[in-house]
N, C-alpha and C positions, 0 to 999 in steps of 0.2 A: 490654259498654265496656272493661270492663277484657282481656278476653279480644284486644282491637280493638289496642287502646293495645298490649296485648303481642307479636300479633302482625307489628302495627311493626317495630316493633323485634326484634325478630327478626329480621325482612326485613331492617334494614336494618344489624344485625350479622350478616348472611352477604354484605349487601353489601358491604360499606366490604374487609374480607381478601381480595375479590377486583378491589374498584380499586382496591387496594393492590402485586397480587399482578403485573396488569394491567405497569400507572404502571413499575415494577419492568423489566418486562418491555422492554415498548415506546417507556420517556421517554426511552431512549440514544438512539434509535431515532429516534425523534423532535426530536430534541437534531440528531443528526447530518443530519440535513431542510430545519432550519433553518436551518442554519448554509451549507446548498450552494446556499437558495435569496439568501438572503443574501448571500452573496457579489457571485455576478450581478447582486442588488439594488441594491448600491451600485458595479458597477462596479468591482468585483474584478480581472476581466483587465485591464484598462487597468493598474491599481495592478502586475500581477506581469511586468513585460514590459523586451525587451530597453531601450529610451527609459529608463522611470524607473532603470532599473541605472545604462545610464551620463548619468542628468543626474545622478544624490545619489552616485556610486564618491566621489569624497573625504569626502561628511560618508559616509558607509557604511566607512569606513577610519579615518579617525579614530575612528567606534563603537566598528569590533575593537581600537586601539590603546585606547583610556580604558579597554576595560573587559574585556579580556583573558580568562578562563577565561568570564566574563559572559557575553560574545558569543557564545561556544562554546555553552553550556548553553543560549543563548537562539535561536541555527540551529534547536540541536535538536532545542526545543520545539514554534520554525513548523513545521519540514517532516514532524513526526510528523504538528502542528495541521490543517496540507496534506493527507497520508496518509489522514487516519484520515476528516475529512471531503472527500471523493476530487475537491479542488478539482481543475483541470485550475491546475498551479500547476510542479510537478513537474520539468520539464525546467530553466527560468528558479531555480526553488531550486537548484539540483544543480549551474548554471553557478556561480552565482551565488555556492556555499560554492566551489568552486575558486577562485571569483574572490578570495576575503575568507582563506581558510584553504592556498591551494596546494592542487595536485594531489591528496599524498597523505593530510593529516591534512581537504583538505573531503570526497575523497569517502570518509575512514570518519566522519565526522559526519551529513554524511548517508544513508550503512549504517543510524548509530544510529538519528537520529532516523524513517528510515524503515519500520525495521521495529519502532520502540513505536509506529508509524503504527497500520503495517499490523495487527501485532497487537491496537489495539484496536479495532479496522473490526471483524478478525474474530471478536473477543470476544463485540461488540454484537450479529454479524451472527448466532451459530452461539443466543446465549440469547434471542434478538426473534426469530431467522424461523427456526432450523436444524430444530427438530422440528419444529413445523409444516412446512414443507415436505415433509418428507422424511414425513413422515401422512398429507398428500393424494395425492402423488405414485405412492403405492402401488410396486407388483412393480416396475416400471421403473428407479426411479431405482435405489431398494433393487438393483437387479442391475447397476448403471452403477456403483453404489458399491462394491460388494462387486470389482469386473474392479479400479476404482481405487485403488481400497484392494491388490491384491496385490503393485505395483507402487508405492507408494505416492509413496515419492522419490526416484524416477527419475522418473514424470508431474511430482509438484513444478518439484524442480527446470530443466525443460528450462520447461516454463508462467512462474518467473519467468526465465528464460532468454530465452529468445523472446523479442525489442520486440514483435513482431504482434500478441501482446494485448495487451490495456488494460488498465493497471496495479490502479483501480480491479476493476475484474473477476476478476484474480487473486489479491487479497485478502480476497474476496468470494466467489467458491466453491469453498475447502476448505469453509469454515463447512457449508455442505450438504452436504456430502462428508465427515463422519464424521471430519477428518482428526485426531489427536490435536493441543494448542497444542503440543509440543513438538517435533515432527514440520515443525509449520509454523511455528514460530520461527525455527529452522532451517534453514529450506532460503530462506527469506524472507533471511536476515542473510546468507546466501554464493549464493545465486544474482541478488543483485543489487548487488554487488561490480564484474563486470567493465565493467555502463554508466554507472553508477553513476561510475565513476575513472574514463574514456572521457570522460565528459560533462567532472567534476570537471577535465582536463589539458585542456580545452579553455575550461575558465572560466578557470585557471590564466596563461591568454595571452590573459582579455579585455582590459583596460587599451594593449595593443598593436593589439587587434582596433578600439576605441572612437579609439583616436589618429589609423588612419585613416581614419576618419569612416566603417565599417564596419559591417553586421550582420552574427554567426557563420551559415555554414548549416548549420540542424540538419537537414537529408535530408538533406545530403553525406556530415552527419556519420554518418547511421545503414546509409548506404551505401555507404563506405567499405572500401574490405576490411579495412584496417585493421582495423574495428571488427565487422566479421561472419564476418568466415573462424577470430578465435579461441574468440569466441563458437559456429561452426558447430560447432569442435571440444567446445567443451565439449557441447552439445546431445549431441553424438556419443556422447561418452563416458558422455554418461548415461541414453543408452537400448541401451546396451553390456549392464546386466542384465537390463534385459527382454527382449533380441534371443535370452541367452545358454538363459534361459525358456525363452525358446517357442522354440526346437532343440532342446534339452535335453528338453523334451518328447515330442518329434516322434520323438527317438531313441532313447527306452524303451520309444513304440508301439511 
């Protein structure tokens, strides 16, 4: 009888650390997933829109003027939450930053908030899923990871610069490829700068757009030569080390 109780107590004791470890690993990931689900369930897409920004422009300007630096902190924290939870509101948030704080400060606050949120998501994904996926993927992922890490800085900058890649995917992928935190943080901060400042500059002119009763054409922004030509130049610059390494390797052979 005592042996049975002792065995049950031992079993419960062994289970408790395992349960706590699983909660520490997957708990943050479940919170992020629940937040994303709640966003759609509560109609968050309708809140983050040009109509909402236009209808509340005076209230937002008054809030900015009355709160000073607290408004800046609130904006960066809000942007970090949007990115960490992978909410489809990045574009309207960036435009709002330019509208409220001007193209330079709005762009800078956007970069800071987005980097914080992306880094948080990166750490959660790396802790919860990174090692598990690498263990299950086998040799293929390890081979791909090795090739990626050989030119890691160039590839990370390209992923950030090219708007064809979804932002949430670029936030997650490096977590599964063994990218160091510092490399991820630096390439995120500087890689998202060009696009952030372009959208913030558009946001800085939203007041005149609203006065005319118009809605900004985001598609036109991305396809405009003034947007994609500088980005293309930066992409080519990022590829220079990769191209040089390939050419020098062939020459040495």
